N, C-alpha and C positions, 0 to 999 in steps of 0.2 A: 584305598583301592588302587591297584596297579593300573597302569595305562592300558594294558591288554584287557583287563576286566572292564574298564570304562568303555573301550571300543565295543566289547561284546554287549555291554548293557545298552549302548546307543543302538547297536544293530538289532537287539531284541525289541527296543522301543519302536524302531522303524518297521520291524516285522509285525508288531502288534497293530500299528497304524494301517499297514497294507491289508491286514486280515480283516479290519473293520473300517473300510474306507468311508462309508456313509456316516457311521457313528462318529468317526474321527473328524470328518468334515464339518458336521453340525456342531461338534464340541468346540472347534477352534474358530467358528464363525464370529463369535464375539471378539476374539483376539484380532482377527483379520480386520473387522470393522473399526475397532479402536485404533489400531496402528495405521490403517489407511486414512482415517480422519486426521491423525497427527501429521502424517506426511503431506497430505493434500493441503490442509489449511496452513501449515507452517510454510509450505512452498509458495502458496499464493501470497501470504503476508510478506515473506522475504522479497518476492518480486515486486509487490506494490511499494514496499519500503524503499527499494532501490529506485523505482519510478518517481516516487514523491521527492526523494533526495535530489534526483536529476532535475526535476521540475523546479524545486526551490532554488537550485543553483542557477537555473536559467533566468531567474528574476533579477539577477545581478548581485554582486558582492557588496557588503557594507551599505545596504540601502534601508532607509526608514521610510515608511509611508504614513501620511496624515490624511484623515477623513473626518467628517463631522460625527460619525457614529461607527460602531464596530461592524465589520462585514464578514468576520470569521467566527464561527462557533456559537453565536447567539442571534436571536431574532430581535431586530431593533424595536424599541418601545415607541409609543406615540410621542413621548418627550424627546427622544433621540431624533425622530423624523422631523420634528419641528425646530431643530437647532439651526442657528445661522450658518449659512454655507461659507466654506473657505473661499478666499479670493486670490487673484493673481498676485496682488501685492503681498499676501502672506508668503507666497513662494519666494518673492524677491527678498523679503526680510529674512527668511530662513537661510537663503543663500549667502547672507552676510555674516553668519555665525563663524567663529574661528576655525572649527574643524570640518565644516561642510565644504566639499570641493565642487559639488554641482547639484542643482535642483531642477526640477521640471514640474509642469502643471498639465493636467489632462482633463478633457471633457469628453463624455461619451454619449452617443445616441444609440441605445440598444434596448432590448427587452430583457430586463434583469430577471423577470419571473421565469422565462423559458430559456435564458442564457443563450439567446441568439438574436440577430438583427431582423429588421423588417424592411430593409431598403433593397431595391433591385439595381444592380450595376450592369451596364450594357456596353458591348463592343461589337459593332456590326450586327450580325444576326445572332450573336451569342450573348448569353446573360448569366449572371450569378445571383441567386436568390438568398434571402435572409442574411444580408450583409449588414454588419454593425459599423458605425462611423465613430472615429475618435480624432480629436484635435490635440496635438502635442506641441510643446515648445521644441525648438531646434536642439536645446540642451539635453533632451531626453536620450539622445544618442550617447551622451557622456554618462548618464545615470545607469542605463540598462545595458545588458550584454547581448542584446538581440543582434543577429547577424544579417546583413543585407546580402542576399545571394546574387542579385542583379541590380545594376544602377547604383543609386546613392540615396541617402536620407536627405530630407529637405534642410535647407540652410537658414541661418538667421536672416539673410536677405529675403528668402522666400517668405519668412514669417513677417518681416517688416512690410513687405509689399502685399501681403495677403494673396500670394500667387496661387493661381488655380492649378496646383500640382498635387499629386497623390502618391503615396507608397502603399502597395497592395499586400495583403496577407497572402500566404502561399496558395490556399484553396481558391481564393477569389481570382488570383492570376491564372491558375490552372483552368478554372471554369471559363474564363473570358478568352484566353489566348492559346491554351494547349502548348504545342511546340513552337508557336510564333514568338519572336522576341518582343516583349511588351514595352521596352524602354522607348520613350518619346511618342508612344501611341496615345490616342485620345479616347477616353472612356466617358460615358454618361452616367452620372450618379446624382440622384435626387434632381433630375431635369437640368443639371448643369454639366458642362464639359470640362474635364480635367486632363492634364498631361501626366502620364505615368513616368515618374522619375526613378522609382526603385521597387524592389520586391523583397519582402522578408523571407528568410529561410524558414522551412517548416518548423513549427514550434513543437517542443517535446510535450508529451502527455504523461500523466501520473500512472495511467492504467494500461500502458502498453499499446493497445489497439485503439481504433476509432479516431475521430477527428478532434482536434483542439479548437475550441471556439475562437481563440485568438487568430487562427488562420483565416477566419471569415471576416476580417476587419479591413476597412479602408482608412488609412491614416493621412491626416491633413495637417498643415501648419495651423496652430490654434486660432490664428486670426482668420484663416480661410474657413475653418469650421464654424466660426461665429456668423459668417455670412449665410451658411446653410441653416444653422439652428441657433439664432440669437437668444432663444428662450432657455437654453440649457446653460445653467450657471453653477452647477454643482461640481466644483473643482476637486480633483484628486491630486494631492501634492506629494512628490517624491524627493528625497534628499539622500545624496550619497556622501558618506563621511570618509575620513582619511584612513582610520585604523580601527580594528575591532576593539582594541583596548580602550578606545574613546567612546564606545557606544553608549554607555550609561551617562557620560558627561554630555554628549550631544543630545541625548533624549531629554535630560534635565533642562538644558539650555533651550531646546525647542519648546518644551512645556511652558517654561517661564515666559518665553517670548509670545507664544500664542495666547496664554492666559491674559497677558497685558494687552495685546492687540484686540482680543475679543472681550475685554473688560469683564473678566470673571472675578467675582468677589473672593476674598481670601478664604472664607469659610465654605465656598461652593465647590462642587466637583467640576472637573474638566468638562467642557462641552465639545470635546473633540477627542480623537483617539490617535495615538502614535503606536505603530506596531511594525514588526519586521517579519522576516521569513520564519523566525522562531515561533511565531503564533501558529503558522501552518503546521510546522513540525510538532508542536505541542498538541494541537488538535488531533493530528494523525496518530500520535502516540496514545492518546486517550481511546481512539477508535480501535486501534490494534490491540490495546490492552483488553478491551471488552471481547474482541475476537479470540484472543488467547484464552480468556476465561471460558468462553463458549467451547473452544477446542478442548480445553482440559476437561470440562464437564462431559462432553460427548465421548471423549476418549476413555475417561474413567468408567463411564457406564458400560461401554463396550468391553473394556478389559475386565471389569468386575463380572459381567455376564459370562465372558469367556472363562474367567477363573473358576466360577461356580460350575460351569460345564466340565472343566478339566477335573475338578475335584470329584464330580459325579462319575465320570468315566473311569477315573483311577480307582474309586471305591468299587465299581462294578468289576474292574480288572482284578483287583485284589480278591474279590469273592470268587471269580471264575478261575483264578490261578492259586486257590488255597492249597490244593494238593501239591502243586508244583513247588510252592513255598516250603511246604512240609518236607518234601524230598530234598530240597536244597539245604535246609537246615540240618536234616539227618546226615548229610554227607559233609557237613562242616562249615556251611555258610553262617557267618556271624550276623548279629542284628545290624551292625554297621553296614555290612555288605548289602543286605536286603533293603535297608533304609536308603542307601545311596542308589541302588538299582531303580527303585520306584520314583525317587526324587528326580533322577536324571530322565526317566521316561516322561514325567510331567513337564520338565524343562524343555526336552526335545519337542514334545507336542506343541508347546506354546511358541518355541523358537520357529517351528515350521509355519505356524500361524502368523508370526511376526514377519517372516520373510515374504510370505504371500501378500500380507498387508502392505509391506514396503514396495513390492513390485506393482501392486494395483494403485497405491497412492502415487508412486512416481509416474505411472502411466496417466493418471488423471491430472497430475501437475503439468505434464507435457501438453495435454489437450488444453488446459487452462492457459498455458503460455501462448497458444495460438489466438485465444480469445481476449485475454486481458494481460496478465503478467504473472510469472511464477519463476521461482528459482529453488531447486531442490537443495536442501542443506545437509551436508554430511553429518553435522552435529545432531540434527533432529533424527536422521536415520539411525544413528547410534543410540540416541535416547529411546526411540521407539522400540528398537530391537532389544535393548537391555531391559526395558520395561516389560516386554512380553516374556522375557526369560525370568524376570523377577516374579511375575504373576505365576509362572509355572512352579517356581520355588515355594512361594507362599502357600498356594492352594494345593501343592502336591505333598507338602510336609505331612499333613494329617493322614492321608491314605498310606503314605510310605511308613509312617510311624505305626499305623495299624497292622500293616503287613509284617513289619519287623518284630512286632510283639506277639505274633500268633504262636500258640503253643504247638511245637512240631508234632506231638503225638495226636492232638486234636485235628491238626491240619491234615495229617496222613489218613485219618478216618473219614475226612470230609468227602462226600459224594456229590 
């Protein structure tokens, strides 16, 4: 078929759509829904993937974490919860391993069930609610890549003296001080007075909007924290190693060291867990994998429904235009020409549905960007558009074949 014939065929398809607006709209509804689903879900997943990657990067590079039971991906069993807690001395021992460049130990007083604190911080007439408390070693500044926006982090001297100093999370500082410079001001936390020496920069979140619970923390030297909550002994140990290529070696050395220190029998499983940011990434990949399967299922249903609708309208169109087909064949139109004409009509019909679906999906993705996170992917736009065209090709072939094989004499007699 020549280019001019193809243009004429596409024009005829558009004329057919304009002549049957309601029927055409209902026909491509399934295509629109399927494509819109692909664009919206893929955009949200792309945005969330980017957010999770940024969040993982903010945890620090080349960092391994140790705790007595898994905290990512599974619910701790009764046996896990009964395990012996890690100690400050475990952190010191890990720090002596060859490829470990810095270690830190942390203690937290927070409500893990609701992921928020229960302490009130006060400054004058202002207060910050639901504050969590954390005690850290001075070396945690070497382990993590958190940025101090004002002031400084506490020092080894502060830790040795159990000084009454505090570094505030971003949200706590905003609630207590607003535009006022917080450095060297005194705040009351848990009925004790502390001097503010620093403020952390606002922490990144995985999902674009909302607050990060880490911004509602007050951080103390670990010795100071023990004065507040001597009953909290569940240490979280972090270790920063020198090079990614040594990750497996460092993990093995830490495992061997802790098994020996915790007197784990040779035939017994570890009673602790060593993990890194890879665990977060792996869990997120599993979640997004399920979302992609859901997206594929919903999109396939929408596209299949749309495809059946397209086949139906094309069969009706063939019936309505039987006499026209007979006339075209009588004046020399070949089977190939008729086949191409009706196939292109089906493809154009589905392509219009695909374009509408892309526009609606992109609009929903922009709205989602304001609420959580999203990023429209050109790749997925092309996939969605080509899929809609493919549906038109697959489901338009039979009506086109039926039109192409009509007997011209019988077609001319059709009323």
